[in-house]
C-alpha positions in Angstrom: 21.0 0.6 35.0 17.0 -0.4 35.1 15.3 1.9 37.3 12.1 0.8 38.9 9.9 -0.7 37.9 11.7 -1.4 34.6 13.3 -4.5 35.8 10.1 -5.8 36.3 9.0 -5.7 32.4 10.0 -8.5 31.3 8.2 -11.9 31.1 11.7 -13.9 31.8 11.1 -15.8 35.2 7.9 -14.6 35.9 7.5 -17.6 38.1 9.9 -16.7 40.1 9.0 -16.0 43.9 12.3 -14.0 44.9 11.6 -10.5 46.3 11.4 -7.8 43.5 14.7 -5.8 43.3 14.7 -2.1 45.2 14.2 0.6 42.7 16.8 2.9 41.9 15.9 6.8 43.5 16.4 9.9 42.4 17.6 12.6 44.7 15.4 15.9 44.1 15.4 19.1 46.2 13.1 22.0 46.9 9.7 21.7 46.0 9.8 18.2 44.8 11.2 17.0 48.0 9.5 14.0 49.9 9.4 14.1 53.7 9.9 11.5 56.1 6.2 10.5 56.3 6.3 9.5 52.6 5.2 12.7 50.3 4.2 16.3 50.8 0.6 16.9 51.0 0.8 19.2 47.9 2.5 16.1 45.6 1.1 13.0 46.6 1.3 12.4 43.1 4.6 13.4 42.8 6.5 11.1 39.8 9.7 11.4 41.6 10.7 9.4 44.7 13.6 11.1 46.9 15.8 9.2 48.8 15.3 10.1 52.7 18.6 10.6 54.9 18.9 7.1 56.9 16.5 5.1 55.0 16.9 2.5 52.4 16.0 3.1 48.7 13.4 0.0 49.1 11.6 1.8 52.3 11.8 4.9 50.7 9.8 3.3 47.8 7.4 1.9 49.9 6.4 4.7 51.9 5.7 7.0 48.6 3.9 4.3 46.8 1.9 3.6 50.3 1.2 7.1 50.4 -0.1 7.5 46.9 -2.2 4.3 47.6 -4.1 5.8 50.5 -5.2 8.6 48.1 -5.6 6.2 45.3 -7.3 2.9 44.7 -4.3 1.3 42.7 -0.8 1.8 42.1 -0.2 -0.2 38.6 -2.4 -0.7 35.8 -1.8 -3.8 33.2 -2.8 -2.6 29.9 -3.0 -6.1 27.7 -4.3 -6.4 24.1 -5.4 -9.7 23.5 -5.6 -12.0 20.7 -6.2 -16.0 20.1 -2.5 -16.1 18.8 0.0 -15.6 21.9 2.4 -13.9 19.5 -0.1 -10.9 18.8 -1.0 -9.9 22.1 0.8 -6.9 23.9 1.2 -5.2 27.3 1.9 -2.2 28.5 2.5 -1.0 32.4 1.3 2.1 33.8 2.9 2.8 37.1 0.6 5.6 38.4 2.5 6.9 41.2 5.5 7.6 38.8 2.7 8.9 36.2 4.9 6.9 33.5 4.1 3.9 30.9 6.6 1.3 29.7 6.1 -1.8 27.3 6.3 -5.3 29.1 8.4 -7.3 26.7 7.5 -10.7 26.1 8.0 -13.7 23.4 4.4 -14.7 23.7 1.6 -13.7 26.7 -0.6 -15.9 28.1 -2.8 -15.7 31.6 -0.7 -17.0 33.9 2.4 -15.1 32.6 0.5 -11.7 32.9 -1.1 -13.1 36.5 2.7 -13.5 37.2 3.9 -9.9 36.5 0.9 -8.5 38.2 2.3 -10.2 41.4 5.7 -8.9 41.1 4.1 -5.7 41.0 1.5 -6.5 43.8 4.8 -6.2 46.1 4.6 -2.4 45.9 0.6 -1.7 45.5 -2.6 -3.0 44.2 -2.6 -3.8 40.5 -5.6 -3.6 38.3 -5.5 -5.6 34.7 -7.3 -4.3 31.7 -8.2 -7.1 28.9 -9.5 -6.1 26.0 -12.0 -8.5 25.7 -15.5 -10.0 27.1 -15.6 -10.9 30.5 -19.5 -11.2 31.2 -22.6 -12.4 29.4 -25.4 -10.7 27.7 -28.3 -10.8 30.1 -30.7 -12.5 27.4 -28.6 -15.2 27.4 -28.0 -15.5 30.8 -31.5 -16.0 31.3 -31.6 -18.5 28.6 -28.6 -20.5 30.4 -30.9 -20.0 33.8 -34.1 -21.9 31.8 -32.2 -24.5 30.2 -31.8 -26.1 33.9 -28.3 -27.9 33.2 -26.3 -25.3 35.0 -27.7 -25.1 38.3 -28.3 -21.5 39.7 -25.0 -19.7 39.8 -24.6 -16.7 41.4 -22.7 -14.9 38.8 -20.6 -15.2 35.5 -17.9 -16.0 37.4 -19.1 -18.7 39.5 -20.7 -20.5 36.3 -17.4 -19.8 33.9 -15.6 -21.9 36.9 -17.7 -24.8 36.4 -17.3 -25.1 32.9 -14.7 -27.8 31.3 -12.1 -26.0 28.6 -12.1 -29.3 26.7 -16.0 -29.2 26.3 -18.2 -28.9 23.5 -19.0 -25.6 25.1 -15.7 -23.9 23.5 -16.3 -25.7 20.2 -17.1 -23.1 17.1 -20.0 -24.2 15.0 -20.8 -23.4 11.2 -24.1 -23.9 11.1 -26.9 -22.3 12.7 -28.8 -25.6 13.0 -25.8 -26.5 15.3 -26.2 -23.4 17.6 -27.1 -24.2 21.4 -27.2 -22.5 24.4 -24.4 -24.9 25.6 -22.5 -24.5 22.7 -22.5 -20.5 21.7 -19.5 -20.0 19.8 -19.9 -19.7 16.1 -18.1 -18.7 12.4 -20.5 -16.3 10.7 -20.5 -17.5 7.0 -20.4 -15.6 4.3 -23.1 -13.9 2.1 -25.8 -11.6 3.0 -27.7 -12.8 6.3 -24.9 -15.0 7.4 -24.8 -13.1 11.0 -28.3 -12.5 11.4 -29.2 -16.3 11.1 -27.5 -16.9 14.0 -28.7 -13.8 16.0 -32.1 -15.0 15.3 -31.4 -18.2 17.3 -31.7 -16.4 20.5 -33.3 -12.7 19.9 -31.2 -10.2 21.8 -28.6 -13.1 23.2 -25.5 -12.0 21.7 -25.0 -8.9 22.8 -24.9 -7.0 26.0 -26.3 -3.7 26.6 -22.9 -2.0 26.4 -21.8 -4.2 23.2 -25.5 -3.0 21.6 -25.0 0.7 22.6 -21.5 0.4 21.2 -22.0 -1.1 18.0 -19.6 -4.1 18.9 -20.1 -7.2 17.1 -21.7 -10.5 18.4 -20.3 -11.4 21.4 -19.8 -15.5 20.6 -18.8 -14.6 16.6 -15.1 -16.2 16.8 -14.6 -15.6 12.9 -15.9 -14.6 9.5 -16.5 -10.9 9.6 -13.7 -8.5 11.0 -13.4 -6.8 14.4 -14.8 -10.0 16.2 -13.3 -10.3 19.6 -15.1 -13.9 20.3 -11.8 -16.0 19.3 -10.0 -14.0 22.0 -12.7 -14.2 24.5 -12.9 -18.2 24.2 -9.2 -18.6 24.5 -8.8 -16.3 27.7 -12.2 -18.1 29.1 -10.3 -21.5 28.5 -7.2 -20.3 30.6 -9.4 -18.6 33.4 -11.7 -21.7 34.0 -8.9 -23.9 36.2 -7.7 -20.7 37.6 -11.2 -19.6 39.1 -11.1 -23.3 40.4 -8.3 -22.9 42.4 -8.6 -22.6 46.0 -5.8 -21.0 46.5 -6.8 -17.9 44.0 -5.4 -14.4 44.7 -7.2 -12.2 42.2 -10.7 -11.3 41.5 -12.6 -10.6 38.5 -14.6 -7.1 38.4 -17.5 -6.4 39.1 -18.8 -10.1 40.0 -16.6 -10.2 43.0 -17.0 -6.9 44.9 -16.5 -3.4 43.9 -13.6 -2.3 42.5 -11.7 -0.2 45.3 -12.5 -2.8 47.5 -11.0 -5.9 45.5 -8.3 -3.7 45.0 -7.4 -3.2 48.4 -8.3 -6.8 49.5 -7.3 -8.8 46.9 -4.2 -6.5 45.1 -4.6 -8.4 41.9 -8.2 -7.3 39.8 -9.0 -8.4 36.4 -11.2 -6.0 34.3 -12.6 -5.9 30.8 -11.2 -2.8 28.7 -12.5 -1.6 25.2 -9.8 0.5 23.2 -12.6 2.6 21.2 -13.4 4.3 24.6 -9.5 4.8 25.2 -9.2 6.8 22.0 -11.9 9.4 23.5 -10.2 9.6 26.9 -6.8 10.4 25.6 -7.8 12.7 22.7 -10.5 14.8 24.5 -9.9 18.4 26.1 -12.1 17.8 28.6 -14.1 15.0 30.3 -16.4 13.4 30.0 -16.4 13.0 26.5 -17.7 11.0 23.3 -15.8 8.2 21.0 -13.4 9.2 18.2 -13.1 7.2 15.2 -9.4 6.2 14.9 -8.6 4.1 12.0 -5.6 2.2 13.9 -4.8 0.0 10.9 -3.2 3.2 9.3 -0.1 3.8 10.4 -0.5 7.6 9.4 -3.5 7.8 12.0 -1.6 6.2 15.0 1.5 8.5 14.3 -1.1 11.2 14.0 -2.5 10.3 17.8 0.9 9.8 19.1 1.7 13.2 18.5 -1.3 14.6 19.8 -1.2 12.6 23.2 2.3 13.9 23.1 1.4 17.4 23.4 -2.1 16.6 25.3 -2.5 19.6 28.0 -3.3 16.8 30.4 0.0 15.0 29.7 2.1 18.4 30.0 0.3 19.3 33.2 0.6 16.2 35.1 4.2 15.7 33.5 3.2 12.0 32.6 6.1 10.0 30.7 4.5 8.1 28.4 7.5 6.1 27.0 8.5 5.4 23.7 5.5 5.6 21.5 7.9 4.8 18.0 6.7 1.4 17.9 3.1 2.1 18.0 3.4 4.3 14.6 5.2 1.5 12.9 3.6 -0.1 9.6 3.1 -3.4 11.2 0.3 -5.7 12.9 2.0 -5.8 15.9 2.2 -2.0 16.0 -1.6 -1.9 16.3 -1.9 -4.2 19.2 0.7 -2.2 20.9 -1.2 0.7 19.9 -4.3 0.0 21.7 -2.6 -1.4 24.7 -0.4 1.7 25.4 -3.4 4.2 24.6 -5.6 2.4 27.1 -2.9 2.6 29.9 -2.8 6.2 29.0 -6.6 6.5 29.2 -6.7 4.9 32.7 -3.8 7.0 33.8 -5.7 10.3 32.8 -8.6 9.1 35.0 -6.9 8.3 38.0 -4.9 11.7 37.7 -8.0 13.7 37.3 -9.5 11.7 40.3 -12.2 10.5 37.8 -14.1 6.9 38.6 -13.2 4.6 35.6 -16.7 3.8 35.0 -20.1 4.8 35.3 -22.4 2.9 37.8 -25.2 2.7 35.4 -22.7 0.5 33.1 -21.9 -2.1 35.9 -23.9 -5.6 36.3 -22.3 -7.7 38.8 -24.1 -10.5 37.9 -24.1 -11.6 34.3 -23.0 -8.6 32.0 -20.3 -7.2 33.8 -18.7 -3.7 32.8 -16.4 -2.1 30.7 -13.4 0.3 32.3 -13.6 3.9 30.7 -17.5 3.4 30.1 -18.5 7.1 31.7 -15.4 9.0 31.2 -16.6 8.3 27.4 -20.3 7.9 26.4 -19.9 4.2 24.5 -22.4 5.3 21.8 -20.4 4.9 18.5 -18.2 7.7 17.5 -20.3 10.2 14.7 -17.0 11.9 14.4 -13.5 11.0 13.5 -10.1 11.9 14.7 -8.6 14.6 12.6 -5.3 14.5 11.3 -3.1 17.5 11.2 -2.0 18.6 7.4 1.3 18.2 7.9 0.3 14.4 9.1 -1.8 14.2 5.7 0.8 15.9 3.3 4.2 15.4 4.5 4.2 13.2 7.4 4.7 13.4 11.3 7.0 16.3 12.1 7.6 15.5 16.1 10.0 18.3 17.2 7.5 21.0 15.3 4.2 19.4 16.8 6.0 19.1 20.3 6.4 22.8 20.0 3.0 23.9 18.9 -0.4 24.2 21.3 -2.7 21.3 21.1 -5.6 22.0 18.5 -8.4 23.4 20.2 -10.8 20.5 18.6 -10.0 16.7 18.2 -12.6 15.5 15.6 -14.1 16.6 12.3 -17.8 15.3 10.9 -17.6 12.0 8.8 -17.3 12.6 5.1 -20.2 13.6 3.5 -22.1 11.5 1.0 -25.8 10.7 -0.7 -26.2 7.9 1.6 -27.7 7.8 5.7 -26.8 4.9 7.0 -28.8 3.9 10.2 -26.7 4.8 13.3 -28.4 2.2 15.3 -26.0 -0.9 16.5 -26.8 -4.1 14.5 -28.8 -2.2 12.0 -27.8 -2.3 8.3 -30.6 0.3 6.9 -29.2 2.6 4.5 -31.3 5.7 3.4 -30.2 6.8 -0.1 -30.9 10.4 -1.4 -32.8 11.6 1.7 -33.7 10.5 5.0 -37.4 10.2 4.1 -39.0 7.1 6.2 -36.8 7.4 8.9 -39.5 7.9 12.1 -41.3 4.4 10.9 -38.2 2.7 10.7 -36.8 4.2 14.3 -40.2 3.4 15.7 -39.9 -0.4 14.7 -38.9 -2.8 17.5 -38.7 -5.8 14.9 -35.8 -4.1 13.1 -34.1 -3.1 16.3 -34.3 -5.8 19.0 -31.6 -4.7 20.9 -32.1 -1.1 21.1 -34.2 0.0 23.6 -36.3 -3.6 23.6 -38.5 -2.2 26.8 -39.6 1.1 24.7 -42.6 0.0 22.5 -44.3 3.5 21.8 -43.2 4.8 18.7 -43.2 8.3 19.8 -40.9 7.8 22.6 -38.6 5.4 20.2 -38.3 8.6 18.0 -37.6 10.9 20.7 -35.0 8.5 22.2 -33.5 8.4 18.5 -33.3 12.4 18.4 -31.5 12.4 21.7 -29.1 9.8 21.3 -27.9 10.5 17.8 -28.3 14.2 17.0 -25.6 14.7 14.7 -27.3 11.9 12.0 -29.6 15.2 11.4 -27.1 17.7 11.3 -24.8 16.0 8.6 -25.9 16.7 5.3 -24.4 13.3 4.3 -24.1 10.0 6.1 -21.4 7.8 6.6 -21.3 5.0 3.6 -18.7 3.0 5.1 
């Protein structure tokens, strides 16, 4: 028999309004016992739920979850790795009270099904949904929208998006810079040198939010033509979201545009937010938080296997008795395993922050009007990683040895410098400059606002820009070689 919430983790009959079945409840004794008020003060996050004599299992579960939510903003986190193709989407559910993560089965996810699943969980406690795509607009683009006079005076991105027509030219992809307009922003990056730049020049700084520029992300509106773009998934998601935003009986909120996160979870029960898997990698792999990003080559199954083994023996997992669920499918040599890997790791990262009583985002990275925010920007510095995940020797030579790794102590360090070489690539986001043989001329290059229009555009003094560069990218000077990839 499935135990709660396993019986919810299926996409079948997600539109049903029937009451959620009661969970199976384990009998526990001794230090793990839960009193009649819900939970022992010393075990408010206990992953076990005890049957209270004379009280039904459903009531017992409700009491335990209520006690948890009284001390924590949410009870469940739904982590969605999104794609334009519904069959390439993946969802994991983190039950924060029971400290466990499970894969949510579905033949093809869409936003309606994801929200329907969230409503099932919302019977028991507040639900935060994290989706790996852009929820927000670059501030420079937002200002251009307002100046165009065609969009009224919306108070926020959510209000503006709710006024779009899903079938309008706004969502149509353009292929030539001459076709690009503020009201038709999504584009295909043409082949050849300068293809991306030819579009970016149409609106200087208008294709990157501040956090995108900091993290080295691709242009928000790019839908195809270069690897790693999220524009196609973002466009598909926005088109699904538009009619729901117009509905008068909407039962979910979009953070941070409609309020403070904890208040929205309390008042609306279901909240949508943006995630970025690269921040999740650093969160789950770090010995201590806050931490820096860690480069993980998720397309390589050997890397995913090594990461799974590292997480399985992480101190924060073992000390909190976290049940990570089945990690096997995340390690397969398939494209779907990559998607599942991202959704699972993001679920684990959010769970770690909640268990550590750590804010999911730093206030400096929240813009409630245009740009939005990213969960985990704060626990992990959004700046691009200067280090990569270090695979254990056994994984590099013989493949993973799960039992041996589970018995071993976690390594003291979780990253290693990038490979040495004769090239020194400028680490500033969206810069293609490569210094060969030496770093000579770096100071004049860094001081230029023309070469780096989205990196601290408000700082024009050359000396101050060089000081900022030294503080933000100290590893660039420490390494004897640069990353040539």
